[in-house]
N, C-alpha and C positions, 0 to 999 in steps of 0.2 A: 521465358522468365520463370524462375523458381517462385513458388507461392510465397515463400519467406520474404521475397523482395517486391511483392505486389503492394501498392499503397492500400490503405484502408481509410474510409471516411466515416466519421462519427459526427453527426450534426454538421456544423460548418468547418470542422477540422479534418484536413486530410493529412495523414501521417505517411511518411515516405516509404516505410516498410513495416513488417510485422514482427520485428525483433525489438523488444522493448526492454528497458532496464528496470528491474524490479526495485522497489524501495528497500534500502538497506541502511540501518542506523549507523552513523559514523561516530557518535558520542564525542564530538570535537568542538563544541562551543565552550572553549576553555574558560571564558569569563562567567559561565553559568547563567547567561542571560538569554539563551535561545537564539542568538544572532549568528546566522551563517557568515562565514568569512572566507579567507583565502583557501583553506582546505576544501571547502564545498565548491568553490569556483573551479579549482583544479580537478577535483574528483569528478564532478558532474560534467565539466567542460571536456575532459578527456574522453568521456563516453559519447559526447556529442561529436567530437572530431573523429571518433572511432566508428561512427556510422549507425548508432542505435536510432531507431525511428522515433520513439517516445522515451524521454528520460523522466522517470518518476523519482522525486526526491525522497529522502528518508522521512520517517514520521515527523511531522511538524505539529507540535502540541498547540491546541486551540486555547488552552489555559496553562499557566505556569505549573499548576499542580497536576497537569496531564502529561508531564514528561516522564519517560521511563527512567532516565537518569538526570542528575543535575546538568550534565553536559549535552543534553538533547537540544535539537533545533526547535524553534517555535514560530508561531505566526499569530500571537495573541495581541500584538500591538501594531500601530501604524509604523513604528520604527522597524519592525520586522519586514514590512512591505518594502521599505527602502533598501534593506539589506539583501533581500532576495532579487530585486530588480536587475542588478548587473549580471547575475548568474543566468537569469532568464534571457536577457539580451544576448549573452554570449552563445547560449544554446541555439537561439534563433539564427544567429549569424552563421552557424554551421549547418543549417538546414534541418535541425532536429526540432521536434515539438517537445514541450516540457510541462509536466504537471507536478503538483505538490500533494503529498499525502496528508490529509487532515486527520489528526489523531488525539485520543485521550487514553492514557494508559490505565486508568482506573485502579483496580487493586494491585496491579503490577507496576505502579509508579513508584518513584522515590527509591530506586535501587541503584547499587553501584554499577558502573559500566563494566562490561566483561572484558577488561584488559588484563593482560598477564601482569601479575604482581600487585594487582589492586584487590581490595576486599570484595566479598560477595554478600548478597542479601540486601535487606532494607537499609537505607541510609537513615541514621537517627537525625532528629532535628538539630542536635548539637553539631552535626557534621554537614549541615546544609540540606537535610531531608525535610519531609513534610508528612502530614497525616494523609492517608489514602482513602479513596471511596470506591464503592462498588454497588451492585444491585442489592446485596445483602451483606451481612457481617461475616461472610465466609472467606477466609484467607486463602490465597494461593500458597501451596505447600512451601514452607521455608521463608515466607514473607510475613510482614506485619498484618494484623487483622484490619480490614477496612471498615469505615462507617457506611451504613446503608444510606444511599442518597434519598433525600426527601423529595416530594413532588416539586417543591420550589427550586431545589438544587438541580433537578432534572431539567426544568425549564431553562435554567441558566446555562446548562451544558448545551442544550439545543440552540440557544441564541449564540453561544460562543462558536459553534460550528458555522452558523450562518455568517457571523461577523468575519470569521477566518476566510470563508469563501469570497466575501467582498474584498478582503485584502489581497487574496490570491489573484483576483481579476485585476486589481489596481497594480499589482506587481507585473502583470503581463502573462501570467501562466495561461496555457492553452486549455488545461483541464484540471480538475481536482479529483482525488480518489479518497473516498471515505474509508477509514480503516476500521473494519468490523471483524477482524481476525485475530488470531494468536493470543487470545485470552485477555485482550485489552478491553476497555470499558464496554463498547458496544457488543463485542462477542460475549462478554461475561453476562450481559443481559439475555442474549439469545439462548444460553445454555442452562438447562435445568440442574446441572451440577454446581453452578455458582449462583443461580438466581432462584431463591426460595421465597420470593415475595408473594404476598396474598392479595395484592391490589391489582390495578389494571395493567401494571408493568411486569406481572409475573403470571405463573400458571400455564395456560396453554400456549401454543406457538403464537397466536395472535397477540397475546399479552407480552410474551417474551420478545417479540419482534417490534413492539410498539415504539420503543425508543429509537431503534434504527430507522423505522419509517418516518418518525417525526424529524429526525436529523436529516434524512435524505430529502424530505419535502422542504425543510427550511433551507438547505443548501441549494436545492434546485431553484427555489424562488429567488435566492440571493445572487446566483451566478447567471451570467448572460445566457439567454436562450440558445444562442448559436454555439455555445461551448459545452462539450460533453461532461457529464458527471459519471465517474466510475465508483464501484464499491468492491473492496476486497473482503472476502469471507473465508473462514475456516470451514470447509464443507464436511469435515469429520473431526471428531475429537479422539478417534481411535480407542474409545472407551465405551463399554456398555452403558446405556442410559443417557449418553451425551447427545449433543446436537449432532445430527448425522446427515448423510447426503440426501435422504428423502426430505427432511425438513429444510435443508439448504436449497434444494431444488424449488420447493414451495416458496421460500422467501425470495429466491432469485426471480421467479416468475412474477411475484408481486412487485418487486422492484422494477423489473422491465416494463410491466404494465403501467407503472407510475412514471415511466420515462427514463429510467436508468439506462445508460448507453452500453455498459459492459460490466460483467461480473468477473473479477480477478480471483481465481479459485485456488486457494491455499488450504492448509489444514493444521490442526493441532494448536498447542500453545496455551490452552486453558487449564489443563490438568496434566500431571505427570503421566505419560503413557508410553507403551512400547510401540513405536511407530516403525513400520516396515520401510525404512529409508533405502532407496535404490534409484537407479536411473528412471526418470519419468514417473516416480511413484505416486504423484498426485494427479497425473493426467487422467486416469479413469474417473476421478471426481469431476473434473472439468467436462469430460466427455458425457457423463450422465446428465449434467446440467445443460450442456449444449444440445443433447438429444431432445430436450423439452422446448427447443426453439429459442434459447437464450444466447445472446452474444457473449462469448467467454474468452478469457485468457488463461493459459496453462502455465504453471510454474513448478519448479521442484526438480533439481538435478537434471536439467536439460543442458547438455554440455557440448553436443556434437551437431554439426550442420545437418547431416542426413536425418538425425533423430528429430530435430526441430522441424524440418521440412515434412517429415512423415506425419507428425502430429497435425499439421495444418491440412495436408492432402487428405488425410483420413476423416477430416471433419471433427476431430476431437476438440478443437478450439479454433478461434479466429485469429489469435495472436499468441506468441510465446513470450514469456518474461524470463530473463536471465538474472540470477542473483550472484552466487559465488563465481560462476564462470565469467560474469562481467567484472568482478573484482580482479580476477587473474588476468583477463584479457580485455583491456579497454577497447580494442579494435576487433573484437570477436566478429562483428558483422562483416568486416572486410575479408577476414579469413573464410567466413561462411560463403561469401559471394564467390570466391575462387573455388572452393570445394564443390559448389553447386553448379559450376560451369558458366558463371556470368563473365562477360567481357569486362575487363577492369574499368573500362569507360562507363559502364552501367553500375558499377559498384559505388558504395557511399564513401568515396575518398575526398578529403579536402585537397585542393590543388597542391598544397605544400607537402603532401605525403605521397603523391603518386610515384615518386622515385622509389618508394618502399613497397610498391604494390606486390601482391602475391603473383 
């Protein structure tokens, strides 16, 4: 059995394989209410039938002002719980586990979705946008200046993450992933490039990571003990003076010591940077964190079965997450099973698709 197709158990959840679908924004809640619909059912359902072990939804905002775009998905009300539930049920019917990414976009909120032919930049309030917030009044390049969050507003954010975790459980999700990467709110607090606060939420790493730890603790307490909680981080900003892999490793160890079940290791997104994009370009970051004894997931231009298998066999990560490759190939795990020599009967095919086996 290829390691890629070995199950992995986190708390009470056993995932059928180690090929996971990374969260990818779809910007397709056309009513601008954060409600997932037919697109989300078909998009995520296709990857469940395609054999992915764990499906992670796109970023679901814990507050309406936490959306990246007006068309983002959300989980800030009980109505969202009801909208997500049939998607969860379908994923389960195909043998896949499914989790929701809990997110707040912070200073990168209220932007136009990146669709061809649509505007770019911050959405003005007259066009359905809203005022943004961050750790400080430091804007992301090209976007509107945010307001610095007060202590009272920080407490409201923490509770919003906890409430979203409770809704995720009610919808039947197997896990939640806290989004602390890509320049969104929790990452922007971690970074000295965007967090210039002089209170207990700024300064040294303990201060800059305080909000993430408060959110993690609140989510862990709100979510059932037998269900895992994951955290996605950007382990490098590819910029001098930014949040780097040494600090990311320290934060990851602290999270794991607090009970976090897996660190999903990405990078970038908080400042404009020259990122050395190429096959497996973020895997060394995951490997460095894994070397500290942390359970990790690797992501970033992982496209070929042998490449994915090699990452796991080498111990660079415990799982791999596919993003763009998963968009191109909803059944990538089935092709990977064939490429790695699995008998088709051991591959993740639904019975309706075995006639199309590799």
